[in-house]
C-alpha positions in Angstrom: -58.2 -42.7 -31.6 -56.5 -43.7 -34.9 -55.5 -40.1 -36.0 -54.0 -39.5 -32.5 -52.0 -42.8 -32.6 -50.9 -42.2 -36.2 -49.8 -38.7 -35.4 -47.8 -39.9 -32.3 -46.2 -42.6 -34.4 -45.1 -40.2 -37.1 -44.0 -37.5 -34.7 -41.9 -39.8 -32.5 -40.6 -41.9 -35.4 -39.0 -38.8 -37.0 -37.8 -37.6 -33.6 -36.1 -41.0 -33.0 -33.9 -40.5 -36.0 -31.5 -38.0 -34.2 -31.1 -40.5 -31.4 -29.2 -42.7 -33.8 -26.3 -40.5 -35.1 -25.4 -43.0 -37.8 -28.9 -43.1 -39.1 -29.2 -39.3 -39.1 -25.9 -38.9 -40.8 -26.7 -41.5 -43.4 -30.0 -39.8 -44.3 -28.4 -36.4 -44.4 -25.6 -37.7 -46.7 -28.1 -39.5 -48.9 -30.6 -36.8 -49.4 -28.5 -33.7 -48.4 -28.7 -31.7 -45.2 -31.4 -29.2 -46.4 -33.6 -32.0 -47.7 -33.2 -34.0 -44.5 -34.2 -30.9 -42.4 -37.2 -30.1 -44.6 -38.4 -33.7 -44.5 -37.9 -33.8 -40.7 -39.9 -30.6 -40.3 -42.7 -31.7 -42.7 -43.1 -35.1 -41.1 -43.1 -33.5 -37.6 -45.7 -31.0 -38.7 -48.0 -33.7 -40.2 -47.6 -35.7 -37.0 -48.4 -32.7 -34.8 -51.5 -31.8 -36.9 -52.8 -35.4 -36.6 -52.1 -35.4 -32.8 -54.1 -32.2 -32.3 -57.0 -33.3 -34.6 -57.1 -36.8 -33.1 -57.0 -35.6 -29.5 -59.6 -32.9 -30.2 -61.9 -35.5 -31.8 -61.6 -37.7 -28.8 -62.6 -34.9 -26.5 -65.8 -34.0 -28.4 -67.0 -37.4 -29.5 -69.1 -39.1 -26.7 -68.2 -42.6 -25.9 -64.9 -42.7 -27.9 -62.7 -41.7 -25.0 -63.3 -43.7 -21.9 -62.5 -42.2 -18.5 -60.1 -44.5 -16.7 -59.9 -42.6 -13.4 -61.3 -39.4 -11.9 -58.4 -37.3 -10.7 -59.0 -35.7 -7.3 -59.3 -31.9 -7.3 -56.0 -31.5 -5.4 -54.1 -32.7 -8.4 -55.0 -29.4 -10.1 -52.8 -27.5 -7.6 -49.9 -29.8 -8.3 -50.4 -29.4 -12.1 -50.4 -25.6 -11.7 -47.1 -25.7 -9.8 -45.5 -28.1 -12.3 -46.4 -25.8 -15.2 -44.3 -23.0 -13.7 -41.0 -24.7 -14.3 -42.3 -26.1 -17.6 -42.9 -22.7 -19.1 -39.7 -21.2 -17.7 -37.7 -24.1 -19.1 -39.5 -23.8 -22.4 -38.5 -20.1 -22.6 -34.9 -20.9 -21.5 -34.6 -23.3 -24.5 -34.6 -20.1 -26.7 -32.9 -17.5 -24.6 -29.2 -17.9 -23.6 -29.1 -18.0 -19.8 -27.5 -19.9 -16.9 -30.9 -21.6 -16.5 -30.5 -23.1 -20.0 -26.9 -24.1 -19.3 -27.9 -25.8 -16.0 -30.8 -27.6 -17.5 -28.6 -28.8 -20.4 -31.7 -29.9 -22.5 -34.4 -27.5 -21.3 -36.9 -28.4 -23.9 -36.9 -32.1 -22.8 -37.2 -31.0 -19.2 -40.1 -28.7 -20.1 -41.9 -31.6 -21.9 -41.5 -33.8 -18.9 -43.0 -31.2 -16.5 -45.8 -30.4 -19.0 -46.7 -34.1 -19.6 -46.6 -35.1 -15.9 -48.8 -32.1 -15.0 -51.4 -33.1 -17.6 -51.4 -36.7 -16.6 -52.2 -35.7 -13.1 -55.4 -33.9 -14.0 -56.7 -36.0 -17.0 -58.0 -39.4 -16.4 -59.3 -40.3 -19.9 -57.7 -42.8 -22.3 -56.8 -40.2 -24.9 -54.9 -38.0 -22.4 -53.1 -41.1 -21.0 -52.0 -42.0 -24.6 -51.0 -38.4 -25.5 -49.3 -37.2 -22.4 -47.9 -40.6 -21.4 -46.3 -40.9 -24.8 -44.7 -37.5 -24.6 -43.4 -38.2 -21.1 -42.0 -41.5 -22.1 -40.3 -40.1 -25.1 -38.8 -37.1 -23.2 -37.4 -39.6 -20.6 -36.0 -41.8 -23.4 -34.5 -38.9 -25.3 -32.9 -37.5 -22.2 -31.2 -40.8 -21.5 -30.3 -41.1 -25.1 -28.5 -37.7 -25.2 -26.4 -38.8 -22.3 -25.3 -42.0 -24.1 -24.6 -40.3 -27.4 -23.0 -37.2 -25.8 -25.3 -34.9 -27.6 -24.7 -31.3 -26.9 -27.4 -29.0 -25.5 -28.2 -25.6 -26.9 -25.3 -23.5 -28.1 -23.7 -21.6 -25.3 -23.6 -17.8 -25.5 -22.5 -15.3 -22.9 -25.2 -15.0 -20.3 -25.7 -13.6 -16.8 -28.2 -12.7 -14.2 -30.0 -10.3 -16.5 -30.7 -13.2 -18.9 -31.8 -15.4 -16.1 -34.2 -12.7 -14.9 -35.5 -12.3 -18.5 -36.1 -16.0 -18.8 -38.1 -16.1 -15.5 -40.1 -13.0 -16.4 -40.9 -14.2 -19.9 -41.8 -17.6 -18.5 -44.1 -16.2 -15.9 -45.7 -13.9 -18.5 -46.3 -16.9 -20.8 -47.7 -18.8 -17.9 -50.1 -16.0 -17.1 -51.1 -15.8 -20.8 -51.8 -19.5 -20.9 -53.9 -19.4 -17.7 -56.0 -16.4 -18.6 -56.4 -16.9 -22.4 -54.2 -19.4 -24.2 -55.4 -22.7 -22.8 -59.1 -21.8 -23.4 -58.6 -20.2 -26.8 -56.1 -22.8 -28.2 -57.1 -26.0 -26.4 -60.8 -25.2 -25.8 -60.5 -25.9 -22.0 -60.4 -22.6 -20.1 -58.4 -22.8 -16.8 -59.3 -19.5 -15.2 -62.8 -18.2 -15.3 -63.6 -14.6 -14.6 -67.4 -15.1 -14.5 -69.1 -13.6 -11.4 
């Protein structure tokens, strides 16, 4: 559990810096904007690696990750549904569209859908810590951006074609995750094609 917690602390600590504009500006002025961005990225990456390694260890080490509740099977259907807007919002964070403009901060919205979906279907302590932390941070950060009037993604001309592109790419990504990605990258296959 220690690597997971350490990774979460590092990852969220560095992501809390932008929620305080004066702290972020002070660090950027002291070390320079390029050094600040490099440091931010490195600490984020180290935190993310620790999160992945820590969570994986919890899943494969018997007795280290107690099950707190056994989710009913119907929660899987809700999780599948929640992941559809999650991946579409994730794609919209990178593609100019009216969807991105309407969501304002689509990456945070995607994280909230993703975390909630995974909390519904995982009853172990490690999952509660991991997905609960991401959900809490995304809610906090969304409230924070309202109070500091942070801008969302840069606005570029977009129209129905971009919206359609976001939805198609999002659904394609969702299909890839269902069929291959979740099993290959996470080690937990979602869809089985065995007879």
